[in-house]
MOPAC internal coordinates of N, CA, C and O (Angstrom, degrees):
PM7 1SCF
backbone

  N    0.0000 0     0.00 0     0.00 0    0    0    0
  C    1.4647 1     0.00 0     0.00 0    1    0    0
  C    1.5444 1   108.57 1     0.00 0    2    1    0
  O    1.2310 1   120.14 1   -49.47 1    3    2    1
  N    1.2689 1   117.34 1   130.53 1    3    2    1
  C    1.4492 1   123.39 1  -177.26 1    5    3    2
  C    1.4997 1   109.43 1   -92.98 1    6    5    3
  O    1.2310 1   120.43 1   -54.20 1    7    6    5
  N    1.3225 1   116.79 1   125.80 1    7    6    5
  C    1.4243 1   123.01 1   179.34 1    9    7    6
  C    1.5373 1   111.06 1   -87.03 1   10    9    7
  O    1.2310 1   119.99 1   -47.17 1   11   10    9
  N    1.2866 1   117.63 1   132.83 1   11   10    9
  C    1.4488 1   119.73 1   176.09 1   13   11   10
  C    1.5164 1   110.05 1   -79.88 1   14   13   11
  O    1.2310 1   120.80 1   -20.35 1   15   14   13
  N    1.3387 1   116.08 1   159.65 1   15   14   13
  C    1.4621 1   118.51 1   179.23 1   17   15   14
  C    1.4431 1   115.45 1   -60.11 1   18   17   15
  O    1.2310 1   119.57 1   145.09 1   19   18   17
  N    1.3325 1   118.43 1   -34.91 1   19   18   17
  C    1.4544 1   122.44 1   179.80 1   21   19   18
  C    1.5084 1   111.39 1   -66.45 1   22   21   19
  O    1.2310 1   120.32 1   145.18 1   23   22   21
  N    1.3216 1   116.99 1   -34.82 1   23   22   21
  C    1.4442 1   122.43 1   179.36 1   25   23   22
  C    1.5242 1   110.38 1   -65.95 1   26   25   23
  O    1.2310 1   121.45 1   132.90 1   27   26   25
  N    1.3165 1   114.84 1   -47.10 1   27   26   25
  C    1.4593 1   119.29 1  -179.91 1   29   27   26
  C    1.5154 1   109.96 1   -63.73 1   30   29   27
  O    1.2310 1   120.03 1   137.50 1   31   30   29
  N    1.3066 1   117.56 1   -42.50 1   31   30   29
  C    1.4736 1   122.23 1   178.34 1   33   31   30
  C    1.4937 1   110.61 1   -62.78 1   34   33   31
  O    1.2310 1   120.10 1   138.11 1   35   34   33
  N    1.3781 1   117.42 1   -41.89 1   35   34   33
  C    1.4705 1   120.15 1   179.06 1   37   35   34
  C    1.5070 1   111.53 1   -62.41 1   38   37   35
  O    1.2310 1   119.96 1   136.90 1   39   38   37
  N    1.3321 1   117.69 1   -43.10 1   39   38   37
  C    1.4395 1   118.48 1   177.80 1   41   39   38
  C    1.5049 1   112.49 1   -68.06 1   42   41   39
  O    1.2310 1   120.49 1   146.59 1   43   42   41
  N    1.3181 1   116.67 1   -33.41 1   43   42   41
  C    1.4611 1   118.05 1   176.98 1   45   43   42
  C    1.5577 1   109.99 1   -64.38 1   46   45   43
  O    1.2310 1   121.04 1   138.81 1   47   46   45
  N    1.2979 1   115.61 1   -41.19 1   47   46   45
  C    1.4757 1   117.95 1   179.06 1   49   47   46
  C    1.5601 1   109.97 1   -66.89 1   50   49   47
  O    1.2310 1   120.63 1   142.43 1   51   50   49
  N    1.3355 1   116.39 1   -37.57 1   51   50   49
  C    1.4551 1   120.10 1   177.93 1   53   51   50
  C    1.5373 1   110.42 1   -60.95 1   54   53   51
  O    1.2310 1   120.81 1   135.29 1   55   54   53
  N    1.3342 1   116.05 1   -44.71 1   55   54   53
  C    1.4430 1   119.55 1   178.75 1   57   55   54
  C    1.5262 1   113.16 1   -66.48 1   58   57   55
  O    1.2310 1   120.01 1   145.89 1   59   58   57
  N    1.3358 1   117.58 1   -34.11 1   59   58   57
  C    1.4288 1   121.74 1   174.21 1   61   59   58
  C    1.4826 1   110.31 1   -62.38 1   62   61   59
  O    1.2310 1   120.35 1   133.79 1   63   62   61
  N    1.3206 1   116.95 1   -46.21 1   63   62   61
  C    1.4748 1   121.32 1   178.81 1   65   63   62
  C    1.5257 1   112.58 1   -63.54 1   66   65   63
  O    1.2310 1   120.04 1   139.86 1   67   66   65
  N    1.3292 1   117.53 1   -40.14 1   67   66   65
  C    1.4871 1   120.55 1   179.82 1   69   67   66
  C    1.4875 1   109.65 1   -67.41 1   70   69   67
  O    1.2310 1   119.59 1   141.30 1   71   70   69
  N    1.3524 1   118.38 1   -38.70 1   71   70   69
  C    1.4303 1   120.88 1  -179.22 1   73   71   70
  C    1.5401 1   109.79 1   -68.72 1   74   73   71
  O    1.2310 1   120.11 1   138.47 1   75   74   73
  N    1.3540 1   117.39 1   -41.53 1   75   74   73
  C    1.4586 1   117.90 1   179.39 1   77   75   74
  C    1.5489 1   112.15 1   -65.69 1   78   77   75
  O    1.2310 1   121.62 1   145.88 1   79   78   77
  N    1.3925 1   114.51 1   -34.12 1   79   78   77
  C    1.4368 1   117.89 1   178.78 1   81   79   78
  C    1.5616 1   109.43 1   -65.67 1   82   81   79
  O    1.2310 1   120.86 1   135.14 1   83   82   81
  N    1.3310 1   115.95 1   -44.86 1   83   82   81
  C    1.4685 1   118.38 1   178.40 1   85   83   82
  C    1.5423 1   112.01 1   -63.82 1   86   85   83
  O    1.2310 1   120.04 1   140.37 1   87   86   85
  N    1.2969 1   117.53 1   -39.63 1   87   86   85
  C    1.4418 1   120.92 1   179.54 1   89   87   86
  C    1.5616 1   110.67 1   -66.49 1   90   89   87
  O    1.2310 1   120.40 1   144.30 1   91   90   89
  N    1.3173 1   116.84 1   -35.70 1   91   90   89
  C    1.4578 1   119.40 1   176.81 1   93   91   90
  C    1.5311 1   110.04 1   -65.12 1   94   93   91
  O    1.2310 1   120.95 1   138.56 1   95   94   93
  N    1.3512 1   115.79 1   -41.44 1   95   94   93
  C    1.4539 1   116.48 1   179.40 1   97   95   94
  C    1.5370 1   111.50 1   -62.44 1   98   97   95
  O    1.2310 1   121.13 1   139.09 1   99   98   97
  N    1.3202 1   115.43 1   -40.91 1   99   98   97
  C    1.4499 1   119.57 1  -176.30 1  101   99   98
  C    1.5289 1   110.61 1   -76.08 1  102  101   99
  O    1.2310 1   119.89 1   141.01 1  103  102  101
  N    1.3540 1   117.82 1   -38.99 1  103  102  101
  C    1.4397 1   118.19 1  -172.90 1  105  103  102
  C    1.5401 1   114.00 1   -89.93 1  106  105  103
  O    1.2310 1   119.97 1   157.88 1  107  106  105
  N    1.2993 1   117.67 1   -22.12 1  107  106  105
  C    1.5159 1   119.16 1  -179.98 1  109  107  106
  C    1.4985 1   114.19 1  -109.96 1  110  109  107
  O    1.2310 1   120.80 1   127.14 1  111  110  109
  N    1.3326 1   116.08 1   -52.86 1  111  110  109
  C    1.4825 1   118.39 1  -172.47 1  113  111  110
  C    1.5643 1   112.49 1   -78.19 1  114  113  111
  O    1.2310 1   119.63 1   143.86 1  115  114  113
  N    1.2902 1   118.31 1   -36.14 1  115  114  113
  C    1.4571 1   119.85 1   179.71 1  117  115  114
  C    1.5297 1   110.31 1   -65.96 1  118  117  115
  O    1.2310 1   118.23 1   136.13 1  119  118  117
  N    1.3360 1   120.98 1   -43.87 1  119  118  117
  C    1.4443 1   118.95 1   176.88 1  121  119  118
  C    1.5035 1   114.76 1   -63.67 1  122  121  119
  O    1.2310 1   121.97 1   145.37 1  123  122  121
  N    1.3933 1   113.84 1   -34.63 1  123  122  121
  C    1.4730 1   116.79 1   177.80 1  125  123  122
  C    1.5176 1   111.48 1   -68.04 1  126  125  123
  O    1.2310 1   120.83 1   145.42 1  127  126  125
  N    1.3182 1   116.03 1   -34.58 1  127  126  125
  C    1.4837 1   120.79 1   178.79 1  129  127  126
  C    1.5452 1   107.12 1   -67.09 1  130  129  127
  O    1.2310 1   120.48 1   133.72 1  131  130  129
  N    1.3017 1   116.68 1   -46.28 1  131  130  129
  C    1.4588 1   120.95 1   179.74 1  133  131  130
  C    1.5235 1   111.02 1   -59.76 1  134  133  131
  O    1.2310 1   121.86 1   136.41 1  135  134  133
  N    1.3633 1   114.05 1   -43.59 1  135  134  133
  C    1.4686 1   118.30 1  -179.27 1  137  135  134
  C    1.5028 1   111.21 1   -65.08 1  138  137  135
  O    1.2310 1   119.41 1   147.57 1  139  138  137
  N    1.3320 1   118.73 1   -32.43 1  139  138  137
  C    1.4412 1   121.65 1   175.25 1  141  139  138
  C    1.5073 1   115.12 1   -69.48 1  142  141  139
  O    1.2310 1   120.76 1   153.49 1  143  142  141
  N    1.3120 1   116.15 1   -26.51 1  143  142  141
  C    1.4792 1   120.44 1  -178.95 1  145  143  142
  C    1.5226 1   113.06 1   -92.57 1  146  145  143
  O    1.2310 1   119.87 1   156.42 1  147  146  145
  N    1.3285 1   117.84 1   -23.58 1  147  146  145
  C    1.4355 1   120.95 1  -179.37 1  149  147  146
  C    1.5215 1   110.72 1   -84.93 1  150  149  147
  O    1.2310 1   120.91 1   -42.31 1  151  150  149
  N    1.3267 1   115.87 1   137.69 1  151  150  149
  C    1.4636 1   118.47 1  -178.43 1  153  151  150
  C    1.5157 1   111.33 1   -68.50 1  154  153  151
  O    1.2310 1   120.97 1   -25.79 1  155  154  153
  N    1.3028 1   115.75 1   154.21 1  155  154  153
  C    1.4752 1   123.03 1   176.87 1  157  155  154
  C    1.5735 1   108.68 1   -62.76 1  158  157  155
  O    1.2310 1   121.77 1   -34.16 1  159  158  157
  N    1.3048 1   114.21 1   145.84 1  159  158  157
  C    1.4426 1   120.05 1   179.72 1  161  159  158
  C    1.5314 1   114.46 1    95.83 1  162  161  159
  O    1.2310 1   121.09 1   172.23 1  163  162  161
  N    1.3030 1   115.52 1    -7.77 1  163  162  161
  C    1.4784 1   119.11 1   176.56 1  165  163  162
  C    1.5411 1   106.38 1   -79.77 1  166  165  163
  O    1.2310 1   120.67 1   -64.62 1  167  166  165
  N    1.3034 1   116.33 1   115.38 1  167  166  165
  C    1.4725 1   121.33 1  -174.10 1  169  167  166
  C    1.5137 1   113.17 1   -78.23 1  170  169  167
  O    1.2310 1   118.22 1   170.46 1  171  170  169
  N    1.2871 1   121.00 1    -9.54 1  171  170  169
  C    1.4698 1   123.36 1  -177.87 1  173  171  170
  C    1.5268 1   110.60 1   -61.27 1  174  173  171
  O    1.2310 1   119.13 1   145.50 1  175  174  173
  N    1.2979 1   119.27 1   -34.50 1  175  174  173
  C    1.4282 1   122.41 1  -172.81 1  177  175  174
  C    1.4981 1   115.11 1  -105.50 1  178  177  175
  O    1.2310 1   120.02 1   177.99 1  179  178  177
  N    1.3153 1   117.57 1    -2.01 1  179  178  177
  C    1.4684 1   119.83 1  -172.90 1  181  179  178
  C    1.4948 1   114.27 1   -67.74 1  182  181  179
  O    1.2310 1   119.02 1   149.36 1  183  182  181
  N    1.3089 1   119.47 1   -30.64 1  183  182  181
  C    1.4685 1   121.63 1  -178.39 1  185  183  182
  C    1.4945 1   110.44 1   -71.52 1  186  185  183
  O    1.2310 1   118.58 1   149.08 1  187  186  185
  N    1.3444 1   120.31 1   -30.92 1  187  186  185
  C    1.4437 1   123.61 1  -176.65 1  189  187  186
  C    1.5421 1   112.23 1   -73.48 1  190  189  187
  O    1.2310 1   120.15 1   160.40 1  191  190  189
  N    1.3068 1   117.31 1   -19.60 1  191  190  189
  C    1.4728 1   119.21 1  -173.95 1  193  191  190
  C    1.5078 1   112.75 1  -120.03 1  194  193  191
  O    1.2310 1   120.65 1  -128.41 1  195  194  193
  N    1.3263 1   116.36 1    51.59 1  195  194  193
  C    1.4534 1   120.31 1   172.87 1  197  195  194
  C    1.5573 1   108.57 1   -66.29 1  198  197  195
  O    1.2310 1   119.28 1   -33.06 1  199  198  197
  N    1.3037 1   118.98 1   146.94 1  199  198  197
  C    1.4440 1   122.04 1  -178.20 1  201  199  198
  C    1.5228 1   112.51 1   -55.39 1  202  201  199
  O    1.2310 1   120.17 1   -50.62 1  203  202  201
  N    1.2910 1   117.28 1   129.38 1  203  202  201
  C    1.4686 1   122.37 1   174.14 1  205  203  202
  C    1.5280 1   113.84 1    90.48 1  206  205  203
  O    1.2310 1   119.85 1   163.68 1  207  206  205
  N    1.3074 1   117.90 1   -16.32 1  207  206  205
  C    1.4831 1   118.84 1  -176.57 1  209  207  206
  C    1.5305 1   109.81 1   -67.06 1  210  209  207
  O    1.2310 1   119.64 1   134.83 1  211  210  209
  N    1.3158 1   118.30 1   -45.17 1  211  210  209
  C    1.4662 1   119.35 1  -178.84 1  213  211  210
  C    1.5427 1   110.49 1   -65.02 1  214  213  211
  O    1.2310 1   120.41 1   140.77 1  215  214  213
  N    1.3206 1   116.83 1   -39.23 1  215  214  213
  C    1.4533 1   122.22 1   178.46 1  217  215  214
  C    1.5366 1   111.40 1   -60.16 1  218  217  215
  O    1.2310 1   120.42 1   136.15 1  219  218  217
  N    1.3395 1   116.81 1   -43.85 1  219  218  217
  C    1.4565 1   120.30 1  -179.61 1  221  219  218
  C    1.5410 1   108.16 1   -67.80 1  222  221  219
  O    1.2310 1   119.33 1   140.05 1  223  222  221
  N    1.3009 1   118.88 1   -39.95 1  223  222  221
  C    1.4630 1   120.06 1   179.19 1  225  223  222
  C    1.5088 1   111.69 1   -65.02 1  226  225  223
  O    1.2310 1   120.17 1   140.30 1  227  226  225
  N    1.3013 1   117.27 1   -39.70 1  227  226  225
  C    1.4742 1   120.10 1   178.49 1  229  227  226
  C    1.5256 1   110.76 1   -67.34 1  230  229  227
  O    1.2310 1   118.48 1   140.57 1  231  230  229
  N    1.3141 1   120.50 1   -39.43 1  231  230  229
  C    1.4324 1   122.13 1   177.87 1  233  231  230
  C    1.5270 1   111.51 1   -64.80 1  234  233  231
  O    1.2310 1   120.63 1   139.02 1  235  234  233
  N    1.3313 1   116.40 1   -40.98 1  235  234  233
  C    1.4747 1   121.26 1   174.42 1  237  235  234
  C    1.5056 1   112.52 1   -61.05 1  238  237  235
  O    1.2310 1   121.27 1   134.75 1  239  238  237
  N    1.3301 1   115.18 1   -45.25 1  239  238  237
  C    1.4423 1   120.66 1   178.35 1  241  239  238
  C    1.5022 1   112.83 1   -63.48 1  242  241  239
  O    1.2310 1   119.63 1   137.96 1  243  242  241
  N    1.3303 1   118.31 1   -42.04 1  243  242  241
  C    1.4310 1   121.75 1   179.58 1  245  243  242
  C    1.5504 1   111.44 1   -62.72 1  246  245  243
  O    1.2310 1   120.77 1   138.17 1  247  246  245
  N    1.3435 1   116.13 1   -41.83 1  247  246  245
  C    1.4466 1   119.64 1   177.42 1  249  247  246
  C    1.5229 1   112.56 1   -64.04 1  250  249  247
  O    1.2310 1   121.17 1   139.04 1  251  250  249
  N    1.3151 1   115.36 1   -40.96 1  251  250  249
  C    1.4778 1   120.92 1   179.22 1  253  251  250
  C    1.5385 1   109.91 1   -65.20 1  254  253  251
  O    1.2310 1   119.80 1   135.67 1  255  254  253
  N    1.2813 1   117.99 1   -44.33 1  255  254  253
  C    1.4714 1   121.08 1   179.78 1  257  255  254
  C    1.5201 1   111.92 1   -64.45 1  258  257  255
  O    1.2310 1   120.85 1   141.24 1  259  258  257
  N    1.3693 1   115.98 1   -38.76 1  259  258  257
  C    1.4485 1   118.62 1   179.67 1  261  259  258
  C    1.5352 1   109.31 1   -67.60 1  262  261  259
  O    1.2310 1   118.83 1   141.53 1  263  262  261
  N    1.3028 1   119.84 1   -38.47 1  263  262  261
  C    1.4808 1   122.61 1   177.19 1  265  263  262
  C    1.5308 1   109.71 1   -66.42 1  266  265  263
  O    1.2310 1   118.78 1   141.24 1  267  266  265
  N    1.2975 1   119.94 1   -38.76 1  267  266  265
  C    1.4591 1   121.99 1   178.12 1  269  267  266
  C    1.5254 1   109.31 1   -64.96 1  270  269  267
  O    1.2310 1   120.47 1   137.85 1  271  270  269
  N    1.3371 1   116.70 1   -42.15 1  271  270  269
  C    1.4814 1   118.86 1   178.45 1  273  271  270
  C    1.5225 1   110.23 1   -61.52 1  274  273  271
  O    1.2310 1   120.73 1   136.72 1  275  274  273
  N    1.3476 1   116.21 1   -43.28 1  275  274  273
  C    1.4757 1   120.05 1  -178.00 1  277  275  274
  C    1.5496 1   108.56 1   -62.49 1  278  277  275
  O    1.2310 1   120.27 1   134.41 1  279  278  277
  N    1.3420 1   117.08 1   -45.59 1  279  278  277
  C    1.4429 1   119.14 1   179.98 1  281  279  278
  C    1.4999 1   113.05 1   -64.28 1  282  281  279
  O    1.2310 1   120.94 1   141.00 1  283  282  281
  N    1.3371 1   115.81 1   -39.00 1  283  282  281
  C    1.4742 1   119.41 1   177.71 1  285  283  282
  C    1.5088 1   111.63 1   -61.45 1  286  285  283
  O    1.2310 1   120.12 1   141.08 1  287  286  285
  N    1.3805 1   117.38 1   -38.92 1  287  286  285
  C    1.4424 1   119.74 1   177.43 1  289  287  286
  C    1.5259 1   111.93 1   -65.36 1  290  289  287
  O    1.2310 1   121.07 1   140.60 1  291  290  289
  N    1.3069 1   115.57 1   -39.40 1  291  290  289
  C    1.4823 1   120.28 1  -179.34 1  293  291  290
  C    1.5210 1   108.73 1   -63.87 1  294  293  291
  O    1.2310 1   120.12 1   130.72 1  295  294  293
  N    1.3175 1   117.37 1   -49.28 1  295  294  293
  C    1.4724 1   119.67 1  -178.21 1  297  295  294
  C    1.5125 1   111.55 1   -69.85 1  298  297  295
  O    1.2310 1   119.56 1   149.80 1  299  298  297
  N    1.3198 1   118.44 1   -30.20 1  299  298  297
  C    1.4539 1   119.61 1   176.92 1  301  299  298
  C    1.5484 1   108.86 1   -68.11 1  302  301  299
  O    1.2310 1   120.46 1   138.71 1  303  302  301
  N    1.3430 1   116.73 1   -41.29 1  303  302  301
  C    1.4522 1   118.63 1   178.14 1  305  303  302
  C    1.5398 1   110.36 1   -66.38 1  306  305  303
  O    1.2310 1   119.49 1   144.03 1  307  306  305
  N    1.3085 1   118.57 1   -35.97 1  307  306  305
  C    1.4653 1   121.04 1   178.73 1  309  307  306
  C    1.5094 1   110.74 1   -68.00 1  310  309  307
  O    1.2310 1   119.04 1   141.99 1  311  310  309
  N    1.2955 1   119.45 1   -38.01 1  311  310  309
  C    1.4621 1   121.38 1  -177.82 1  313  311  310
  C    1.5460 1   111.24 1   -77.50 1  314  313  311
  O    1.2310 1   120.52 1   151.71 1  315  314  313
  N    1.3516 1   116.61 1   -28.29 1  315  314  313
  C    1.4709 1   119.40 1   176.30 1  317  315  314
  C    1.5199 1   113.26 1   -73.12 1  318  317  315
  O    1.2310 1   120.42 1   153.54 1  319  318  317
  N    1.3025 1   116.80 1   -26.46 1  319  318  317
  C    1.4733 1   122.07 1  -177.40 1  321  319  318
  C    1.5566 1   109.85 1  -123.83 1  322  321  319
  O    1.2310 1   120.70 1  -105.68 1  323  322  321
  N    1.3176 1   116.27 1    74.32 1  323  322  321
  C    1.4676 1   117.98 1  -179.49 1  325  323  322
  C    1.5206 1   111.38 1   -66.19 1  326  325  323
  O    1.2310 1   121.26 1   -32.96 1  327  326  325
  N    1.3186 1   115.20 1   147.04 1  327  326  325
  C    1.4999 1   116.77 1   179.65 1  329  327  326
  C    1.5248 1   111.71 1   -63.70 1  330  329  327
  O    1.2310 1   121.50 1   -36.94 1  331  330  329
  N    1.3076 1   114.74 1   143.06 1  331  330  329
  C    1.4709 1   119.38 1  -177.89 1  333  331  330
  C    1.5079 1   111.77 1   -85.46 1  334  333  331
  O    1.2310 1   120.10 1   180.00 1  335  334  333

């Protein structure tokens, strides 16, 4: 079976999205969970949670995910309507 370029690109974008989702879970939510379980005063985790750092990371992530969704819609529309 021959794969079209749009199909390969669509799967590539899917994998990019899945990877970014997994990285967000590991880099944002897991540290927050750990911080919630560790008692205050433990200096091991204090450098990772400077004020505003998590908020900036979330804003960057949200913008990246929105752009990936937009690109996926564009490529999905292109693959559904191949040029005649």
